[in-house]
Steps between C-alpha positions, in 0.01 A plus 500: 500500500575861580174680580631745759861575407840349574641440848873435585514277806830492692577189695254314277633147581475535880207400708359856506581583143354176365170579663509848352562369156207245515261769633605759244483247213156390613377860491602548146829693548802432280768394742878529460651273765851615589742230596878441498473138414400332180439185698172633638354602168261212479327596821463850389340406171263259676383796715410693186795737486792581271844455658755787485851447612682762708708540810414797724862607484470531112344844448488459120319170526254639752428793281443286193265273695301804614443659150138476389371407846199683641555377863761360728465272803822510691611269779850546630697166523623378832801731564661637817771711349358847472750623244410216268127555563517868418692434182239249384215732579664797329525286189130406530402867546696625206348228271153574629540871443602446135195273446234757586287275727141530606574359844776329695402256781776445751439180695706567809468133612471624858393794708698808439596677827466874552838522661830307476495183711859376473368190324629479138184320375282790607738800453589410139123480417451843656783650294367337184154640573642851555703474181194401295287772656756762393540362152197666338368159402126423550567270797253312712662310789354181648632384838387138568541339851616139515422251234294186552736329264772519768296238683536264203879511489651151499614500864162635611296248300711211643438632855118529440454150349760299694513683829142640522658846557490841331850625563571870442760746637248735682369483854161329527316817620595724218213566256572481124263578213636248253459571130515242217702561187188457300319772700794739470484440122143614497609819683772556246258473209251732679777757563585511128149575424469792744712796391334702772720315754832622345714645771343291779640212704257237626557230754364166370402259775286197496153515644572345848746583779607153619714385790710187486221315675251628243724377220528149660122491535446584137739218392335255744153571364606498130726192519280310751795424725631658823754773427691707755698816454875512580688836517832410337783657700681744278844348536351170373318683226815672385699190513250323276502787246875496485496158333270624227571877457846549641625668816452871426140462363395271780633757758310789342173306481531395863562859599184601317290250695671610826398857423135407443493297819637786710252763398267614773206504259498249211545654156402176334125540550405844349137589429402334175223747432706776319639256248167321444318835450765651272556182284170310532684167566370252767816308604500133561447360847763268644271206522390533134870517398585195702239300306668583166831334600577129464679478831566123493634523146734785589628317808594197280694701236 
């Protein structure tokens, strides 16, 4: 089914990209799901998309994947080498320019700071955003806060079910407007359908600014069990990430959370009204998202 045109989705097999693919397919778009691995093709097809194979370093493959597309949804992979990131983005821009797109949605996967921060995770996104804005492409930038899905990571699920604790590397008094991947996907679809937003950047928070205590209360109510909040010390958080993601990635992610924690005013709870008014999406509340997850099943995996 291809009622509205063809969308090329970068990062289509990741948690964010998979949600985008499902939402776009459900709305009647033809979806090309870009992936580097043939091993993930089955999941792409199940989500209603056609897999296309390309590495971001391969400009010819990216250009071939882009031909005939009306739209692009671009999410930058997890990368902390600025030179590598810029080469990838330049390939994406060149391919998009040759395709003649109606719109290009950049999912920044985080807030984009107005000034350099000294934190690679943020400064690279800022440079990517600037490069895209100067490209002449019809870019709409979406800047989500933190993902609810982070709370369903394996280590987090185990802590919730077995230790009655939501553990996260932020102080308990910092307010965060968490956004689900599914709600972000609704915003992405809405952005594609609003060419009047080309050239704009919108912060995409969830509907509630929640402290750690608020998060624990939501879990307690939904799971019908007492849940506390535990602010994971950043050295412990970084050490745990090292085992999964490697030393350099763990260090940069820990630096990102340290930066958020040290801001005098939280940047993780922006006003949701501008995004809701511009895109007409009512994002999911944390308690509603919690009820969609099989927490016990995940804990036993």
